[in-house]
C-alpha positions, 0 to 999 in steps of 0.5 A, a space after each residue: 065437528 072441528 076438523 083438521 082442515 078447519 084447524 089448519 085455516 084457523 092457524 093460517 089466519 092467526 099467522 097472517 094477523 101476526 105477520 101484519 102486526 109485525 109489519 105494522 110495528 116495524 113500519 112505525 119503528 122505521 118512521 119513529 127512527 127516521 123522525 128521531 134521526 131528523 130532530 135529534 141526530 144520528 147518534 140519538 137515533 142509534 142510541 134508540 135503535 135497541 129501545 125501539 126494537 125492544 118495544 111493543 107496538 102499544 109502547 111505541 110513542 106517537 109523533 106528537 109525543 116526540 114533538 112534545 119531547 122536542 119542544 121541552 128539550 128532552 131526549 125522545 122517550 118511549 111508552 107511558 113510562 118514558 122507558 123500554 128495556 133494549 132487547 138482549 
């Protein structure tokens, strides 16, 4: 039988997992933003903030993707399609 105590324990585990994922995404976004600021400057970093905030962890570029953008002389892009919608 599935008890209320088991339910509470399961919910706690799921909440912790969600919190870890949010923390990982926040950390990656901060690193990406710092890299963008260093390479493209403050204005581009500020322009990217809403896009980074709207992106899911899987949609965030890797540093190697940003280096490719820099090498190609283009602005930083997000995700597979190079775009993300800013959070309203």
